[in-house]
N, C-alpha and C positions, 0 to 999 in steps of 0.2 A: 563693623560689617558682619554679615551673617550669610551662609549659603543655604538657599531653601529650594524646595521644588513642589509642584503639585500634579495631578493626573488631569490630563485633558483628552476629551474624545474626538478621534477623527473618522474618516470613513471607513478605515480598516483596524479598528480598535483604540485602545488607550495608548497613550504616550506620555511620558514624563518631561514636563518642562522646568527647567533649572533657572533661578534668578538668584541675584544678590541684592540683599536688603542692606541699605545704609541708613543710620538714625532709628528712629523710633516713631511709631504712630502718634504718638503724644505730641508730636511737632505741631501737628494740627493742619498741615498741608503734605500732599503727596505728590511726587513727580515722578513718572515713568520716562525711561531713558531707552528707547529702541534703536537697535544697532543697524548697520547696512548688511548687504547681502551676503557676505563671506565673512563677516565679523563676528563678534560676541559681546556679551554685556559688559566684560572687563575692559572695553574700550573707554568706559564712562568713569573710571575710577577717581580720576582727578576732578571731573565735574560733580561728582555725586559727593565726594569728601567735602568739597566747598559749598553744596547745596545744603547739607545737613543742617547748617546754621538756622535754616528756615523749614525745611522739608524733611519727611522720610522719602527716602529715594530708592525706588525698585528698577532693577536693570536685568530684564531677563535674556535668556539665551534662546532665540526663536528656534522651533524645531530644527533638528539637523546640523545645529552648531552648538559649539562649547559643550557644557555639560548635558544638554537636552538630549533626548532620544533621537537616533536615527529612525526615519519611517519606514515601516515594512514596505509599503508601495511608493515608489519615487514620484508617481504621477500626482500623490497628494501634495508635494511641496508645491505652494503657491498661495495667493493671497486669501482665497476663502478659509483655509486651515488657519493661516497666520492670524487672521483677524477673530476667528472662533477662539484660538487659543488665549490671545491676548483678552477677549471678553471674559472668557474663564479667570484669568488673572485679575481683572478688575472686579469681578464678583468675589473672588477671594479676599482680595483687600478690603471691600466693602464700603470704600469712600464714596461719598455722593458727588464730589468734585475732585478731579486731579488735573495737574498740569501734564502735558505730553511733549517730551522732546524726541523727535525721531530723524535720525540721519539716514538719507536715501530710501532704502527699502521701509525703514522704520518709521520716516515721515509719512509713505503711502499708506502703511498700516493706521497712522494715526488719523490721517485725512477720512479713511474708510469708516472709522470708529466714529470720528466727529460728527458725521451726517445722521448717523442712527438717532431715532427718537429717543428721548431723555438720556442721551449720551453724558456720560460724567465728566468728559473732558470740557473744561472751562477755558483753558488757554493752551494753544497749539505752537509749537517749534518746529517748522519743517527745516531740515539742514540740508541744502544742496539737492533739493529735488522738487518737482512741480508737476502739473497737470499735463505737461507735454514732454515727452522723453524722446529725443531723435534716435531713430534706428541704428545710426552709426555709432552712437554711445553703446547701445545696448550689443552690437557686434563686437566692439571692443571689451567689453565684459565677458562676453562668450567666448573671446579668444583663449582667457586663462580659467574661466568658471569651468569645473568639473574635471580639471586636471587633477592628478593625484601624485604631485612629485615628493620625492623623499630627498632627505639632506644627511649628510654624514654627522652634522652636529648644529646645535642651536644657532651658533653664529653663522653657519651657512644658510639656514632659514631665515636668519635676520637679514642676511644681505639680501635674498630674494625679495623680502618684505619692503625693503628700502627701495628696490628697483620698481617692483608693481604697483606700490603706493606712493612713489615719488610725488604725485599731485597733492598728498596730505601738506606738502609744503616743508618748512624748516621745523624739524622736531630735535630736541636734544637727544645724545647718545642713550641717556637713561630711559626717554620716552619710545624710543625706537626698540630698546630692549625689552620694555614692559609690553609693547604690542607683540613681540615676538614670543616672549615667554607664553603669553596667554593665547597665542595663535597656534601653539605648537602641541602635538601630542607624540609621546614616544612610542615607537612602533616595537613589535616583538624582537625584530632583528637589530635593535639598538639603534636604528636611524630615526629621525625626525619627520613627521608630517604634519600636515594642517589639520585643526582641530575642528573639522567640519567634513559632512558627508558628502563625497564627490557626486553623489546623485542629485545634490540640489541644481545642478546644471542642467540635468535632463530635460526639464522645459524648454531650455534655451536651445539645446540640440534639435529637438523635434519640430521646432516652428521656425518659419522664415522671419528675420527680424524685420519687425514694421515699426512705425512710429506709434507710441503709445499716447492717446489721446483720453486724459481723465477729466477734462473741463466740466463736465455735468456733476463730478463729485466736488470740485473745488467750488463751483457756483452754489452749491448746497450748504457749505459750511457756515455755521452761524457765530462761532466763537472768534475771538481775536486771533490772530496769527502773526508770528514773526518769521520772516523768511530770511534765512540764511544763505548767502550765495559765495561759493568761491569765485574769486575775480576771474580765473581761467578755466572754470569748470565747461566742460564739454556736455555734462549730463543736463544741468539747468543753465540753458543760455540765458544771456541779457535780455533777449527780445522776449522770452518766455516769463521771466521775471517782472519785466515792467507790466506785460499784461496781467499778471497776477494782481497787479496793484490796482487794475482799472475794473477787474471783473470779481466777484464772489464776496468773500469776508472782508470785514475791517483789516487790513494787512499792512505790516512795516517791513521793508526790506533794507537788509544791511549787507554789503558786500565785504568779503574778507580779502585784502591784497595778498598776493603772491601765492594763492592757494588754488588749486583746482577742485576735483572731486576727490575727497570732500573735506572740509573743515574739520579737524579732529576734536574740536571742543576741548582741547587739552592745555592750551597757554592761558595765561592770566587774563589777557585782553578779550578772548573769545569766552572764557568763562563768565567774565564781567559782563559783557554783552547780555548773556543768558539770565544773569541773576538780576540784572537792572530791569530787564523788560518784565520777568515774572513778578518782580516786587510792584511794577507800575500799576 
């Protein structure tokens, strides 16, 4: 595992994007794992370690998260910049074909990249996200997004994560601790906060929640797609998932029991699903 970074250009200057590299380019195949809205690339540690049997694995921190720079202008947080940053990452890697694994926001970024002419994405996994997102789900996310709570200890922050991310399902104590450690930053006053820019929530505050319709993007995807859905997810509904099988690309759907939004891809069964599909 190596920690690396690169410069990317946005509307208001350059910013640095951090990423974790697992395995080696000589593996012959590359997988990019893109995280959810408030998460970071270290969410994929267990999946990435397992995928190194067949892939070089790149796990970026999207702008404003983890070790990537916070943007000077909060209005720049959004998919146009995220897609541009990831296009820069793809250019830096230089592979003509990659596999893309995207959870929630990371899945949408993958969809947007996959429809571009000459896209290097040859196989796409969208984890608990689709081309229709109910406004109620966005309102729920907006309730906690952009808050900047502080905690007296890492243990207290972990308890908060267990609460707000309860839909992740059953995780071991070690896995919850891993998520907490890589979600936390130590503040100057000795307290702990979350390792992302609270301003990533500004676009949510400034707009009324509305249903998100990305069906034209979904229908333009040409590569094979694996859809993973948490059985209890409120963001990717069962109805939307079924409709995704009828429209757009050649897609396969797998539901993960006893999980909401979103499957963490941390346990052996979920990792096995990903590996088997990528090997197919």
